[in-house]
N, CA, C and O atoms as a MOPAC input file, in Angstrom:
PM7 MOZYME 1SCF
protein

 N      0.96000 1    -1.07000 1     0.08300 1
 C     -0.07200 1    -0.16700 1    -0.12800 1
 C      0.73000 1     1.23000 1    -0.18300 1
 O      1.58100 1     1.37400 1     0.69500 1
 N      0.58400 1     2.11700 1    -0.97200 1
 C      1.60500 1     3.23000 1    -1.02000 1
 C      0.84100 1     4.07900 1     0.12700 1
 O     -0.29000 1     3.81700 1     0.53600 1
 N      1.68200 1     5.17100 1     0.58400 1
 C      1.65400 1     5.99100 1     1.73700 1
 C      0.84500 1     7.45100 1     1.10600 1
 O      0.64600 1     8.38800 1     1.88000 1
 N      0.52000 1     7.51600 1     0.01700 1
 C     -0.20900 1     8.81400 1    -0.57100 1
 C     -1.34900 1     7.92300 1    -1.67600 1
 O     -1.75000 1     8.35500 1    -2.75600 1
 N     -1.60600 1     6.97100 1    -1.22800 1
 C     -2.91100 1     6.18300 1    -1.99400 1
 C     -4.11300 1     6.96800 1    -1.22500 1
 O     -3.86900 1     7.30300 1    -0.06600 1
 N     -5.43400 1     7.30200 1    -1.78500 1
 C     -6.18100 1     7.74800 1    -1.48300 1
 C     -7.43400 1     7.01200 1    -1.84400 1
 O     -7.88200 1     6.89800 1    -2.98500 1
 N     -8.00400 1     6.47400 1    -0.62400 1
 C     -8.81200 1     5.21700 1    -1.15500 1
 C    -10.30500 1     5.82700 1    -0.85800 1
 O    -10.43400 1     6.82800 1    -0.15300 1
 N    -11.30200 1     5.22600 1    -1.38300 1
 C    -12.71000 1     5.52600 1    -1.59300 1
 C    -13.49800 1     5.01100 1    -0.06300 1
 O    -12.95300 1     4.99600 1     1.04000 1
 N    -14.60800 1     4.69800 1    -0.30800 1
 C    -15.59100 1     4.71700 1     1.33900 1
 C    -15.31200 1     3.16400 1     0.90700 1
 O    -14.63400 1     2.37600 1     1.56700 1
 N    -15.99500 1     2.86600 1    -0.38200 1
 C    -15.63000 1     1.15600 1    -0.24900 1
 C    -14.54000 1     0.36700 1    -0.35300 1
 O    -14.53400 1    -0.86400 1    -0.31300 1
 N    -13.41200 1     1.25200 1    -0.51500 1
 C    -11.92600 1     0.43800 1    -0.37300 1
 C    -11.54000 1     0.74200 1     1.16600 1
 O    -10.62800 1     0.07400 1     1.65400 1
 N    -12.00400 1     1.43900 1     1.73100 1
 C    -11.83600 1     1.61600 1     2.98800 1
 C    -12.28400 1     0.68500 1     3.91100 1
 O    -11.63000 1     0.03800 1     4.72800 1
 N    -13.84700 1     0.69300 1     3.61900 1
 C    -14.57100 1    -0.60000 1     4.41900 1
 C    -13.84300 1    -1.94000 1     4.17600 1
 O    -13.69700 1    -2.67400 1     5.15400 1
 N    -13.39400 1    -2.31700 1     3.03100 1
 C    -13.14500 1    -3.30700 1     2.60100 1
 C    -11.67800 1    -3.69800 1     3.29800 1
 O    -11.45000 1    -4.79000 1     3.81900 1
 N    -10.92000 1    -2.81600 1     3.22500 1
 C     -9.44700 1    -2.84800 1     4.08800 1
 C     -9.89100 1    -2.95100 1     5.77500 1
 O     -9.26700 1    -3.76800 1     6.45300 1
 N    -10.81200 1    -2.23900 1     6.34000 1
 C    -11.09200 1    -2.44100 1     7.90300 1
 C    -11.77500 1    -3.63400 1     7.95600 1
 O    -11.55000 1    -4.40700 1     8.88700 1
 N    -12.74300 1    -3.96000 1     6.91700 1
 C    -13.92800 1    -5.06500 1     7.13300 1
 C    -14.60900 1    -4.53400 1     8.10900 1
 O    -14.76400 1    -5.18900 1     9.14000 1
 N    -15.10200 1    -3.36400 1     7.99700 1
 C    -16.37600 1    -2.93700 1     8.77100 1
 C    -17.56500 1    -2.22800 1     7.58000 1
 O    -17.34900 1    -1.96800 1     6.39700 1
 N    -18.65700 1    -2.06700 1     8.25000 1
 C    -19.62600 1    -1.46200 1     7.36200 1
 C    -19.43500 1    -0.20700 1     7.23900 1
 O    -18.57900 1     0.49400 1     7.77700 1
 N    -20.58600 1     0.18300 1     6.22100 1
 C    -20.51900 1     1.78900 1     5.95100 1
 C    -20.77300 1     2.20700 1     6.90600 1
 O    -19.78900 1     2.85900 1     7.25500 1
 N    -21.82300 1     2.29300 1     7.92700 1
 C    -22.36500 1     3.20300 1     9.15400 1
 C    -20.89800 1     3.00100 1     9.73800 1
 O    -20.29600 1     4.06700 1     9.60700 1
 N    -20.11900 1     2.05200 1    10.32000 1
 C    -19.29900 1     2.29500 1    11.50900 1
 C    -18.04500 1     2.58400 1    10.43300 1
 O    -17.12700 1     2.88900 1    11.19500 1
 N    -17.64100 1     2.63400 1     9.38500 1
 C    -16.94100 1     3.73600 1     8.50500 1
 C    -16.93400 1     5.41000 1     8.83800 1
 O    -16.04400 1     6.19500 1     9.16700 1
 N    -18.25200 1     5.52800 1     8.60400 1
 C    -18.48700 1     7.12200 1     8.99800 1
 C    -19.04100 1     7.59300 1     9.99300 1
 O    -19.66400 1     8.65400 1    10.02700 1
 N    -18.81900 1     6.66900 1    11.08700 1
 C    -18.97700 1     7.03700 1    12.68000 1
 C    -17.39400 1     7.44900 1    12.76800 1
 O    -17.00500 1     8.43100 1    13.40100 1
 N    -16.70900 1     6.74000 1    12.18900 1
 C    -15.16400 1     6.98700 1    12.66500 1
 C    -14.82600 1     8.36800 1    12.06100 1
 O    -14.01400 1     9.13500 1    12.57800 1
 N    -15.41700 1     8.58900 1    11.08300 1
 C    -14.91700 1    10.09100 1    10.26400 1
 C    -15.97100 1    11.02800 1    10.76800 1
 O    -15.75300 1    12.21600 1    10.53100 1
 N    -16.84400 1    10.79500 1    11.28400 1
 C    -17.92300 1    11.86100 1    11.98500 1
 C    -17.26300 1    12.08600 1    13.22400 1
 O    -17.09300 1    13.23200 1    13.64100 1
 N    -16.83900 1    10.97400 1    13.91000 1
 C    -16.06900 1    11.34900 1    15.07800 1
 C    -14.46300 1    12.00900 1    15.14500 1
 O    -13.97800 1    12.51300 1    16.15800 1
 N    -13.85700 1    11.89400 1    13.98000 1
 C    -12.73300 1    12.06500 1    13.80400 1
 C    -11.51400 1    11.14700 1    14.40700 1
 O    -10.36900 1    11.36300 1    14.80300 1
 N    -12.09100 1    10.38000 1    14.31100 1
 C    -11.31600 1     9.08100 1    14.75000 1
 C    -10.26000 1     8.62400 1    13.10300 1
 O     -9.06000 1     8.35000 1    13.11800 1
 N    -10.89600 1     8.65500 1    12.21300 1
 C    -10.29200 1     8.11500 1    11.07200 1
 C    -10.33500 1     9.99700 1    10.24900 1
 O    -11.28000 1    10.71700 1     9.92500 1
 N     -8.92700 1    10.17000 1    10.18700 1
 C     -9.06000 1    11.11900 1     9.07600 1
 C     -9.59500 1    10.78000 1     7.22600 1
 O     -9.81000 1     9.67000 1     6.74000 1
 N     -9.68800 1    12.08800 1     6.54400 1
 C    -10.39400 1    11.97300 1     5.64100 1
 C    -10.23000 1    13.43100 1     5.17900 1
 O     -9.85200 1    14.36300 1     5.89000 1
 N    -10.60100 1    13.49100 1     3.77200 1
 C    -10.38900 1    14.61700 1     2.88000 1
 C    -11.61200 1    14.43000 1     1.58100 1
 O    -12.09300 1    13.36500 1     1.19400 1
 N    -11.89100 1    15.69400 1     1.12000 1
 C    -13.01000 1    15.68800 1     0.71500 1
 C    -12.74000 1    16.42700 1    -0.92700 1
 O    -12.52800 1    17.63700 1    -0.86200 1
 N    -12.73100 1    15.93800 1    -2.09000 1
 C    -12.22500 1    16.40900 1    -3.06200 1
 C    -13.60900 1    16.27500 1    -3.82000 1
 O    -14.27100 1    15.26100 1    -4.04500 1
 N    -13.88700 1    17.80700 1    -4.19800 1
 C    -15.12000 1    18.15900 1    -4.89700 1
 C    -16.43800 1    17.50500 1    -3.94600 1
 O    -16.80900 1    18.05800 1    -2.91000 1
 N    -16.94600 1    16.48400 1    -4.38200 1
 C    -17.93900 1    15.93500 1    -3.51900 1
 C    -17.58300 1    14.51300 1    -3.29800 1
 O    -18.49200 1    13.75600 1    -2.95900 1
 N    -16.29600 1    14.01500 1    -3.45400 1
 C    -15.91400 1    12.96000 1    -3.27100 1
 C    -15.17100 1    12.76600 1    -1.59200 1
 O    -14.29200 1    13.52800 1    -1.18900 1
 N    -15.52800 1    12.02400 1    -1.06400 1
 C    -14.81700 1    11.76600 1     0.11100 1
 C    -13.44600 1    10.51700 1    -0.19300 1
 O    -13.57800 1     9.43800 1    -0.77000 1
 N    -12.02500 1    11.16200 1     0.47400 1
 C    -11.17200 1    10.23400 1     0.39000 1
 C    -10.71800 1     9.83300 1     1.80800 1
 O    -11.01300 1    10.36900 1     2.87600 1
 N     -9.80800 1     8.59500 1     1.52900 1
 C     -9.43900 1     8.65700 1     3.16400 1
 C     -7.76800 1     8.24700 1     2.71400 1
 O     -7.55800 1     7.32600 1     1.92400 1
 N     -6.81600 1     8.93000 1     3.23100 1
 C     -5.54700 1     8.52500 1     3.00600 1
 C     -4.85500 1     7.44400 1     3.55100 1
 O     -4.53100 1     7.46600 1     4.73800 1
 N     -4.54500 1     6.34300 1     2.70500 1
 C     -4.06200 1     5.09800 1     3.20800 1
 C     -3.50300 1     5.13300 1     4.54100 1
 O     -3.98000 1     4.27500 1     5.28400 1
 N     -2.59700 1     5.90900 1     5.06800 1
 C     -1.82100 1     6.18600 1     6.22400 1
 C     -2.40800 1     6.19900 1     7.20900 1
 O     -1.99700 1     5.68300 1     8.24800 1
 N     -3.78200 1     6.95300 1     7.04600 1
 C     -4.86100 1     7.25700 1     7.91300 1
 C     -5.45300 1     5.92600 1     8.58500 1
 O     -5.63300 1     5.77700 1     9.79400 1
 N     -5.74800 1     4.89200 1     7.48200 1
 C     -5.88700 1     3.57600 1     8.55500 1
 C     -4.82300 1     3.13500 1     8.89400 1
 O     -4.85200 1     2.90700 1    10.10400 1
 N     -3.76600 1     2.86200 1     8.39500 1
 C     -2.55000 1     2.18800 1     9.14900 1
 C     -2.43400 1     3.27400 1    10.69200 1
 O     -2.02000 1     2.70700 1    11.70300 1
 N     -2.75300 1     4.56800 1    10.78300 1
 C     -2.51800 1     5.16000 1    11.76400 1
 C     -3.77000 1     5.17900 1    12.56400 1
 O     -3.63200 1     5.61500 1    13.70700 1
 N     -4.94000 1     4.80900 1    12.21900 1
 C     -6.04300 1     4.35500 1    13.11500 1
 C     -5.74900 1     2.98300 1    13.54400 1
 O     -5.74600 1     2.69800 1    14.74200 1
 N     -5.53700 1     2.23700 1    12.75700 1
 C     -5.03500 1     0.68500 1    13.50100 1
 C     -4.36400 1     0.41800 1    14.43900 1
 O     -4.68000 1    -0.38300 1    15.31900 1
 N     -2.90900 1     1.32600 1    14.35300 1
 C     -2.20900 1     1.16800 1    15.64500 1
 C     -2.65300 1     1.98000 1    16.52400 1
 O     -2.30100 1     1.51400 1    17.60800 1
 N     -3.24000 1     2.95200 1    16.68800 1
 C     -3.60200 1     3.57400 1    18.00400 1
 C     -4.66700 1     3.02900 1    18.49000 1
 O     -5.07900 1     3.40200 1    19.58900 1
 N     -5.37700 1     1.95300 1    17.70900 1
 C     -6.67300 1     1.09700 1    18.13200 1
 C     -6.04000 1    -0.13300 1    18.92100 1
 O     -6.64900 1    -0.64800 1    19.85900 1
 N     -4.72000 1    -0.60600 1    18.47700 1
 C     -3.82500 1    -1.47700 1    19.03300 1
 C     -3.15700 1    -1.31900 1    20.09000 1
 O     -2.85900 1    -2.19100 1    20.90500 1
 N     -2.79300 1     0.25400 1    20.12600 1
 C     -1.86200 1     0.37700 1    21.56900 1
 C     -2.96800 1     0.98800 1    22.64700 1
 O     -2.66100 1     1.11500 1    23.83200 1
 N     -4.30400 1     1.36300 1    22.13400 1
 C     -5.35100 1     1.30100 1    23.26100 1
 C     -5.79200 1     0.02800 1    23.92900 1
 O     -6.35400 1    -0.13300 1    25.01200 1
 N     -5.43100 1    -0.77300 1    23.09100 1
 C     -6.22000 1    -2.27700 1    23.19900 1
 C     -4.99300 1    -2.99700 1    24.37200 1
 O     -5.29500 1    -3.87300 1    25.18300 1
 N     -3.77100 1    -2.47300 1    24.24700 1
 C     -2.30700 1    -3.40700 1    25.00400 1
 C     -2.68900 1    -2.51700 1    26.33300 1
 O     -1.95100 1    -2.57400 1    27.31600 1
 N     -3.73900 1    -1.78100 1    26.33100 1
 C     -3.01900 1    -0.72500 1    28.08100 1
 C     -4.46700 1    -1.31300 1    28.86500 1
 O     -4.69100 1    -1.02700 1    30.04100 1

């Protein structure tokens, strides 16, 4: 996965193996970073890695 890769909502859902509502909840609460290009929402691939890493660190506490 390239660090500068921008993922669509369905691609991010597939990589995290979660549903649309769960992904939009992460975006709404700003636990997962995203950007908007025109009307399209894109999620940087590194944001998924960052989210997973933070989640693992929290679980280890």
